[in-house]
C-alpha positions in Angstrom: 69.1 -92.4 76.7 67.1 -92.3 79.9 63.4 -92.7 79.6 61.8 -89.3 80.7 59.2 -91.2 82.6 61.9 -92.7 84.8 63.3 -89.2 85.6 60.0 -87.7 86.8 60.2 -87.4 90.6 56.7 -87.2 92.0 57.9 -87.1 95.6 59.1 -83.5 95.4 57.4 -80.4 94.1 58.8 -78.9 90.9 58.7 -75.2 90.0 57.4 -75.8 86.4 54.5 -77.9 87.7 53.8 -75.4 90.5 53.7 -72.6 87.8 51.3 -74.7 85.8 49.1 -74.9 88.9 49.2 -71.1 89.3 48.1 -70.7 85.7 45.2 -73.0 86.2 46.7 -76.0 84.3 46.3 -79.7 85.0 49.8 -81.0 84.7 50.9 -81.2 88.3 51.0 -83.7 91.1 49.6 -83.6 94.6 53.0 -82.7 96.0 53.0 -79.7 93.7 49.6 -78.6 94.8 50.5 -78.7 98.4 53.7 -76.7 97.8 51.9 -74.2 95.6 49.1 -73.7 98.1 51.7 -73.1 100.8 53.2 -70.3 98.6 49.7 -68.9 98.0 49.2 -68.8 101.8 52.2 -66.5 102.0 51.7 -64.7 98.7 47.9 -64.7 97.9 48.6 -62.7 94.8 50.9 -65.3 93.2 48.0 -66.5 90.9 47.7 -63.0 89.6 51.4 -62.6 89.3 51.8 -65.8 87.2 49.1 -64.8 84.8 50.4 -61.3 84.4 53.8 -62.7 83.7 52.4 -65.0 81.0 50.6 -62.1 79.4 53.8 -60.1 79.4 55.5 -62.9 77.4 52.7 -62.8 74.9 53.0 -59.0 74.4 56.8 -59.0 74.3 56.9 -61.7 71.6 54.1 -60.0 69.6 55.9 -56.7 69.8 59.3 -58.1 68.7 57.7 -60.0 65.8 55.4 -57.2 64.6 57.4 -54.0 65.3 61.0 -55.2 65.2 60.9 -57.9 62.5 62.3 -60.6 64.8 61.8 -64.1 63.2 63.9 -66.2 65.5 63.3 -67.0 69.2 65.2 -69.1 71.8 63.0 -69.8 74.8 65.0 -71.2 77.7 63.1 -72.5 80.7 60.0 -73.2 78.6 57.9 -74.8 81.2 54.8 -76.9 80.7 53.0 -75.9 77.5 50.1 -73.5 78.0 48.3 -72.1 74.9 49.1 -69.9 73.3 52.8 -70.9 73.5 55.5 -68.6 72.3 55.7 -70.0 68.8 51.9 -69.6 68.4 52.1 -65.9 69.3 55.1 -65.3 67.0 53.7 -67.3 64.1 50.4 -65.5 64.4 52.3 -62.4 63.4 54.8 -64.0 61.0 54.2 -67.7 60.1 57.8 -68.1 59.1 59.1 -67.6 62.7 61.5 -70.2 64.0 61.5 -71.2 67.6 63.8 -73.3 69.8 62.5 -74.3 73.2 64.8 -75.5 75.9 64.0 -77.0 79.3 65.5 -79.6 81.6 62.2 -80.8 83.2 61.4 -84.4 82.1 57.7 -83.6 82.4 58.1 -80.8 79.9 59.8 -83.2 77.6 56.7 -85.4 77.7 54.6 -82.6 76.4 57.2 -81.4 73.9 55.0 -82.5 71.0 52.7 -79.6 71.8 55.6 -77.3 71.3 56.5 -78.8 67.9 53.2 -78.0 66.1 54.7 -75.3 64.0 53.1 -73.4 61.1 54.1 -75.0 57.8 56.2 -71.9 57.0 58.1 -71.9 60.3 59.9 -74.3 62.5 59.9 -75.3 66.1 62.2 -77.7 68.0 62.7 -78.8 71.6 66.0 -79.2 73.3 66.5 -81.0 76.6 68.9 -78.6 78.2 69.7 -76.5 81.3 70.2 -72.7 81.3 73.4 -73.4 83.2 74.8 -75.5 80.3 77.2 -73.2 78.4 77.0 -75.6 75.5 73.2 -74.9 75.0 73.8 -72.4 72.2 75.9 -75.0 70.3 73.4 -77.8 70.5 72.8 -79.3 67.0 69.1 -78.5 67.2 69.8 -74.8 68.0 72.3 -74.5 65.1 70.0 -76.3 62.7 66.9 -74.1 63.4 68.5 -70.7 64.2 70.7 -68.6 61.9 73.1 -66.9 64.4 74.0 -64.4 61.7 70.5 -62.9 62.1 68.8 -61.4 65.2 67.5 -63.8 67.8 65.2 -63.0 70.8 66.4 -64.9 73.9 63.5 -65.4 76.2 64.2 -66.0 79.9 60.8 -65.5 81.4 60.3 -66.4 85.0 63.5 -68.3 85.0 66.5 -66.5 86.5 65.1 -66.3 90.0 65.6 -70.1 90.1 69.4 -69.6 89.6 71.2 -68.9 92.9 73.9 -66.3 93.2 76.6 -69.0 93.5 75.7 -70.2 90.0 76.7 -66.9 88.4 73.2 -65.9 87.0 74.5 -62.7 85.4 77.4 -64.5 83.8 74.9 -67.1 82.4 72.8 -64.5 80.7 75.9 -62.7 79.4 77.2 -66.0 77.9 73.9 -66.8 76.3 73.8 -63.3 74.7 77.4 -63.2 73.5 77.0 -65.5 70.4 73.9 -63.7 69.3 74.4 -60.9 66.7 73.8 -57.2 67.0 70.1 -56.5 66.9 69.2 -59.5 69.0 67.0 -59.1 72.1 66.7 -60.3 75.7 63.2 -60.8 77.1 63.4 -61.3 80.8 61.1 -61.3 83.8 62.0 -62.0 87.4 60.2 -62.2 90.7 61.0 -59.3 93.1 61.2 -58.9 96.8 60.7 -55.1 96.6 57.1 -55.4 97.6 57.5 -58.1 100.3 58.7 -58.0 103.9 61.9 -59.8 104.7 59.9 -62.4 106.6 57.7 -63.2 103.6 60.6 -63.3 101.3 62.4 -65.7 103.5 59.3 -67.9 103.8 58.7 -68.1 100.0 62.4 -68.9 99.3 62.4 -71.6 102.0 59.2 -73.2 100.6 60.9 -73.7 97.2 64.3 -74.6 98.7 62.7 -77.3 100.9 61.3 -78.9 97.7 64.7 -78.9 96.1 64.3 -75.8 93.9 66.4 -72.8 94.6 64.6 -69.5 94.7 66.3 -66.2 94.9 64.0 -63.2 94.8 65.8 -60.0 93.7 65.4 -56.3 93.9 64.6 -54.1 90.9 68.2 -52.9 90.9 69.5 -56.5 90.9 67.1 -57.5 88.1 68.2 -54.5 86.1 71.8 -55.8 86.1 70.7 -58.6 83.8 70.3 -56.0 81.1 73.8 -54.4 81.5 75.3 -53.5 78.1 71.9 -53.8 76.4 69.5 -51.0 75.4 66.1 -51.4 77.1 63.1 -50.7 75.0 60.5 -48.3 76.3 59.0 -48.4 78.9 62.2 -49.9 80.5 62.2 -52.2 83.5 58.7 -52.2 84.9 56.3 -54.6 86.6 55.0 -57.1 84.0 51.5 -55.7 83.7 52.9 -52.3 82.8 55.1 -53.4 79.9 53.2 -52.1 76.9 49.8 -53.0 78.4 46.9 -53.5 76.0 44.7 -51.6 78.4 45.2 -49.4 81.5 46.4 -51.7 84.2 43.8 -52.6 86.9 46.3 -54.4 89.1 48.7 -52.9 91.6 52.4 -53.5 91.4 52.3 -55.3 94.7 49.8 -57.8 93.1 52.2 -58.7 90.3 55.5 -58.9 92.1 57.6 -59.3 88.9 59.8 -56.9 87.0 60.3 -57.4 83.3 62.0 -55.8 80.4 63.0 -56.3 76.8 66.4 -55.0 75.6 68.3 -54.9 72.3 71.9 -55.9 71.8 73.8 -53.0 70.2 
């Protein structure tokens, strides 16, 4: 097995480390800071957007655990751990919750121990895997921790905009949802170009693409297609800060730049 230290490329920016920078974390390299600051120069609100997106994840997980009785979560594209992590939010509601984290970033793998500190009643496990790997759901760790005869919440938060059109992003989501039973949920957020000029959209996508990470910003209509065949929970597909906000939103939609939704599989 390859040592994860040997796989970390510090010569190119990485989306997970850039996101950590946006969130005010410390697990990034100088190349990530330069790339992130270039994005900030084009999108000054990206820091607000990243934090609003993280808060959406917290509310969505808490809602599913508290109001819908979900006790199993599959979080794909986990990113660098930032407290509270998904399992901490879920297990604060129900300590018996079981969580599988999956990511293909070797830096995330280095910090996986932070994701494995489950409550005694529950379970967490980390899988080194890519969302584009159709075998993800059949990984031994997934099958060991999750009961696929019971509802599972699939979390794809701030992930699918890194999957280009030629990689069949809608098919990927559909294939991940297919093995999950009725009553399962999809939690998804995605950056949008609805509030940006074509020039700014092109600049942001180019900044990521030059660093080796594909970025495909999509419209609300395009993002909505990820939920085809599923039943969106109220309030539907909205900007992240408007999804069951804890308080009246103070931010504008243009400051957030993400659409998000939670949907149930019939």
